[in-house]
C-alpha positions as CSV (number, residue, x, y, z in Angstrom):
1,M,15.5,22.4,33.5
2,A,13.9,20.2,30.7
3,S,11.3,17.6,31.5
4,A,11.7,14.0,30.5
5,F,8.4,13.9,28.7
6,F,9.8,16.1,25.8
7,F,12.1,13.2,24.9
8,D,9.6,10.4,24.7
9,A,10.4,8.0,21.8
10,E,6.8,8.0,20.5
11,P,4.5,10.9,20.7
12,L,0.8,10.1,21.6
13,C,-1.7,9.6,18.8
14,E,1.0,9.4,16.1
15,P,1.9,6.2,14.2
16,S,5.2,4.7,15.1
17,V,8.1,5.0,12.8
18,P,10.1,1.9,12.0
19,T,13.2,1.6,14.2
20,L,16.6,0.9,12.9
21,D,17.0,-2.2,15.1
22,A,16.2,-4.9,12.5
23,C,15.9,-5.5,8.8
24,A,12.3,-4.8,7.7
25,L,12.3,-7.9,5.4
26,C,14.3,-10.6,7.1
27,A,14.3,-9.2,10.7
28,K,18.1,-9.6,11.0
29,P,19.4,-7.4,13.8
30,L,21.1,-4.2,12.5
31,G,24.3,-3.3,14.3
32,R,25.4,0.2,15.0
33,D,28.6,-0.3,13.0
34,S,26.9,-2.0,10.0
35,D,25.6,-0.4,6.8
36,I,21.9,0.2,6.7
37,F,20.1,0.3,3.4
38,M,17.0,2.5,3.4
39,Y,13.9,2.4,1.2
40,R,10.9,4.7,1.1
41,G,12.6,7.1,3.5
42,D,12.4,5.3,6.8
43,T,12.4,1.5,6.2
44,P,15.7,-0.2,7.0
45,F,17.2,-3.2,5.4
46,C,20.4,-5.2,6.2
47,S,21.6,-5.5,2.6
48,E,21.0,-4.3,-0.9
49,E,19.5,-7.7,-1.7
50,C,16.8,-7.4,1.0
51,R,16.0,-3.9,-0.1
52,H,15.8,-4.9,-3.8
53,E,13.5,-7.9,-2.9
54,Q,11.1,-5.5,-1.0
55,M,11.2,-3.2,-4.0
56,Q,10.2,-6.1,-6.3
57,I,7.4,-7.1,-3.9
58,D,6.1,-3.5,-3.8
59,A,6.2,-3.4,-7.7
60,I,4.2,-6.7,-7.9
61,R,1.6,-5.4,-5.4
62,A,1.3,-2.1,-7.3
63,R,0.7,-3.9,-10.6
64,Q,-1.9,-6.2,-9.0
65,A,-3.7,-3.2,-7.4
66,A,-3.8,-1.5,-10.8
67,R,-5.2,-4.6,-12.5
68,S,-7.9,-5.0,-9.7
69,A,-8.9,-1.3,-10.1
70,A,-9.1,-1.7,-13.9
71,R,-11.3,-4.8,-13.5
72,R,-13.6,-3.1,-11.0
73,Q,-14.0,-0.1,-13.4
74,Q,-14.8,-2.5,-16.2
75,Q,-17.4,-4.3,-14.1
76,Q,-19.0,-1.0,-13.0
77,Q,-19.2,0.1,-16.7
78,H,-20.6,-3.3,-17.7
79,S,-23.2,-3.3,-15.0
80,S,-24.3,0.3,-15.7
81,R,-24.7,-0.6,-19.4
82,A,-26.7,-3.7,-18.5
83,E,-28.9,-1.7,-16.2
84,S,-29.6,0.9,-18.9
85,R,-30.5,-1.8,-21.4
86,H,-32.8,-3.4,-18.8
87,H,-34.6,0.0,-18.4
88,E,-34.8,0.4,-22.2
89,S,-36.4,-3.1,-22.6
90,R,-39.3,-2.1,-20.3
91,K,-40.5,0.5,-22.9
92,V,-43.5,-0.9,-24.6
93,S,-45.2,0.6,-27.6
94,V,-49.0,0.1,-27.8
95,A,-50.7,0.0,-31.1
96,T,-54.2,1.5,-31.3
């Protein structure tokens, strides 16, 4: 006889997986007899439009993250150059 605990919906210490109850973007309830449009494997959407809108949002966020990373890298390079110039300016030659 199988125990009920083997059939728990969410195992302990594991992140929950989105359910197929509602659209991930607009939260419209998803019926059992309606089409479900999936994105990224486990994210449900009520329509192609909602899925496409989420894809556009994700693309914008990815571009912003890439720009931020590039800016951080440039700032790090700039600060390391400025630091090396600062150390070089401390060298003093003394004439005898």
